N, C-alpha and C positions, 0 to 999 in steps of 0.2 A: 551589622556584623554580620549578618549570614549576606547581604549583597555584595561584602568585601570579597567574601569567600569566595563567592560566584566571581566577580569580579574579577580575582587571580586567578581563580581555576580555567577558567575562560581565557586568559592572555598567558599563558601555563600551555594551553595541550594548539595555544595558536601559534606560539612560537616553536613548539614540539611540530608539528602540522612544514609551518617554513623550511626549520633547518632538513626532518625529512624530504622534501622539493628540492632543498638545493642541493640532496648528495643524490638521492635517485638526476637530476636533471645532467651534473658534472659525470656520476657516475656513467651514465649510457654517453653525456661525449668521450667520454675514456676508452667504451668499450667500442663506440663508432672508430674511433682510433686504432683500437687495435687491432681491429680486421682489415682495418683498412686496407687496400693494396699495395699503397702510394706509400713508398719506405723516405718514411723522415735521411735517412741516411745520403739517400741515391740525388733525392730531389735535393738536399746544402751543394753537393759535390758536382749535381751536376753532368756527372759522368762516372762509368765501371770504378770502383776505388777494390785497392785492394783488403784480401784477409788481418794482415794485421793495426791497418788504418783501418778501415773498418768497429776493430775489435776496440780504437784505443778512445777512438769519438760518440763507440756507444759505451764506452767507460767514461770521460766525457761528461755524458749526457744523462748518463743513469740509467742507460737500456740495457745494462744487459741482468737490473735488477729484473725479479717478478713483479707481473703487472699486479698485484697484488700493492705490492709492498711500494712499489712508485703511486700510487692511487691513493695511499695514506700518508708517504711525504708529501704527494704535494699538497695533500688538506692540511699535512701539519704545519705546512709554510704557508695557506695560503691562511690558516687560521690568523698566523701574526704579521699580514699585510705583506708577504712576499706571493705573486705571482711566477716565479721562477722568471726564466730568461726563455726569451721568440728566437726560435732558431730560424724564422721566416727572415726573419728584420735585424736579428745579430743588437737585440736591444733588450730589457725589460718591459715583462707583459705590461709592468703599469706604466709603462710609458707610452707603451704604444697605444692602448687600450684611454691612453687620458688627450693621447693626440686626433686619436681618430674622433671619442666620444664629442669633441666642441661638432663635428663637421655630421655623425649622430641626431648631435641632439635641436640641430639647427633643423638637421629634415623634416624631424618627428617632431618636432615642434611647429612647427612650422604645416604639415600636415595633418597636425592634432587638428589644431584650428581653424582648418576651411573643410576638413571632414565636419565639424563640431556646427562651424557656421551653417556650411550652406544643408549637409540635411539637420537642419532645425526649423529654416528655415524654407528648405522645400514641404517639411513636415507640415509644418503650418498651415502653408497654402493647399495643400492636399486637404488636410484634415477638412480646412473651411470648404471649399469647390470641394468636396463628393460626392463623386460620379460624376463628374463633368467634362468634360475636353479633358482645358490641364491637371485631371485628378489622373485621369487614365494615361496622360506623359508623362506625370512623373512618378509613377507605378511602374508603369515597361520600363524608364530610364534607370529609376532603380535596381530590378529585375536584372537588367542586364548589365551592371555595374557589379550586384551580386553574385554572378556567374561568369564574367571577363576576370582571368589570371590575373595578378599584376603584371608581368612582365609583357604580353599582353598590351596592355593602353600604352604602358613603356615604352613597349615598339612603336604605336599607331602613335606617337607623342611626339620622338623620334620621328618618324618619317614625315606626321603633317606640318608641325610645328618648327622642327628643325632640317632635315633637309625638300622638303616641299616651300611652305614659306621664308625657308632664314629667320623666323622670329630669335630663334634662340640656340645656344651652343648644344650639339649633341652630347655633351659630358662632358664631365670632371667637375672641380669643385669651386678653380680660379680658371684663366685661363693657360693654356699652354707654354710651359717654357719661361714663364715670367715666375718672379722669387718672391714668399709667399711674402714678403715685407712690403712688398712695395704693389702686394693687390689692395686693392681700397675695396669699404666696402658696398658699397656699389658694383663692383663685379661679382661679389662673393653672393648677393642678391641673384646680380640676372643669372648664373649659373645655377641657383636658389629654384626658382619657378618653377620649370618646369618638372623635377623630378618630384616636388614640395607637392603638384598643381597632381598630378599622375596618382600619388600616392595615399595626397588624401580623399581626390575620386573615388577611390578602392574600401574607404572608410563612411561613405554618407550613405552606404542600403539602409543599412541595419536604423542607422541615428533616422533617418525617415523616414525610415513603416511603424518607426517605434513611436516617433511624433507626433505621426498623422496619425493611431490606435485610438492615441491618450486623449489624441483635441476630441476630433468626435466623440466618446466618450464625457466629456468635457462638456461640449459643447448643447447633446440629449439631456446635461444633468438639469434640472429642477431649478439651480439656487440662476441656471443662463440661462434658462425657461422663462422665469422672476426677473428677471431685468433685463432682458426681450421686452417683454409688458409692457415695463414700466415706462417703453420709450426710448429706449437704444441701441442703435443698428448693431449691426451684426459682429462689424471691427470692432467699433467698439462696448463691446461683451467681453469677447477678446482679445482686449489690452485689457482691459482691467480687470476682469478676472480669468481666461483664458493663458490666459501666455504665462503668468507665475504658477499655474499647479502646471503646466505639460512641462514647464522646463526643468524637475528631479529627476521624473525618465530620463529625461534626454541628456541630461548630463552623466545621470548613470553608466546610460547606454556609452558613452563616450568617453568615460572613464575607462569602462573595461574592454573595450577597442581596443586596448593599451596594448594584450600582446599579437592584435588582426595585424596592428601598421608597424611594431615589429617587426616581425614575421614578412612582412610584405619588404618593408624594410632593405630585407637582405636580396631580395630579386632587383626593388627598386638604383640601388645600389650596382646592380652589378650589371644593368641595361642601361644607365647612365654615367655609368662606370667611376662613381664615385667615392671617395677612399673615408666612409664611415666600419664602422662596423660591424658594420653585412660585410662588407665586401675581405676585410679580417678575419674573416672566419669561414667564407668560403676558401682563402688563399692559402689559412692553418690546413682546416679538410685537404685541401690537395696533396700538402707536400707533410704530411701526419704529421703534424708541430704542434702533441698533444699540452700544453701551456697553455700555448694563445689560444685553443679548438677550449681551455678548461674554462680560461680566464672571460674571454670573452662571454661564456654559456652563464657563468657564474655573477657577472654581471649584469649581463637582458633578464636571466630569472628573477634578483631583487628590481629593476629598474620595473618587469611585469608589475611582482609582488605588491611591492606600494605603489601600484596605478591600480590594483583591486579595494588598496587597503583603504586608498583616498575612495575613493566606489563607496565600500561599503560603507566613510562616515558617513560620506553624504545624505544617508536615507537617516540614520540619526540629528544631522546635525538641522535637518527642512523638516522629516519628517518624525516630533518627538511621541506619534503614539508608534509606529513604527520602530525607533531608540526602546521603550516598556517591554513591546512583545519582542525582547528579541531575550530583553532580559529576565525575559520572562519566561 
């Protein structure tokens, strides 16, 4: 009974923290739009507007109300599933997000898998061959990636693979001028490769270095030394005993990298003109589209929170001792 009470309290406290986070990020986004020099009315009309017409538009969009009242109204509508109308796209925000979410999920999913697989493989090899030339190269490669901004990696990728080698298109999610119904899966994947690989590179460093450190600890452990004393080779001990022990911290770091990959996707989508949520958020911010920016912010925060919750659950799933420690 006592454990149930503790679990209920932790659940309620966790939900409270999530709600507080959602209020904080959406409130911050609303303040950014409020103090932005970009006028949504001017952006919508693309030219000067008379005072009378401005008053009509502001009344129709609710811009004539006090900021606090506007935010409270938005929260009330959002709690019922209504995210409002986008000024820029003249569509419901849910429609804009739903359309662009597919492209963003394809980009994020591909980049997430690339960063996880490459980071894990590089970390394992670096840990097994620590102190070698290969280890030095991998560590320096990871440090370069950790210090390189996503937009710089994207520009370098475009210049090399799109402009010089002409292996991939410079941007977009599909061929320009082609109706979406006529675009094949192969064409979508062809346009996805370069931005996904670029975004995936930005998340490799932390996973590789974490995997390397854990692999070194495992190789130096007593049971690994005992396994080698029985006649197993280094790679046999790594395959039979090391990989299953190093995969948990690597997976946890990978799931925790959701927020970094998502934030990097905003810059990657701008460099490659990729029509995802990041580009929609940038467009909303530049044009003062509060409803769209708040909607994208809300969905992005929920996405990142879910990634962090999955990472936390992995500890209890793969490590019962960690789960017991948390409950205690």
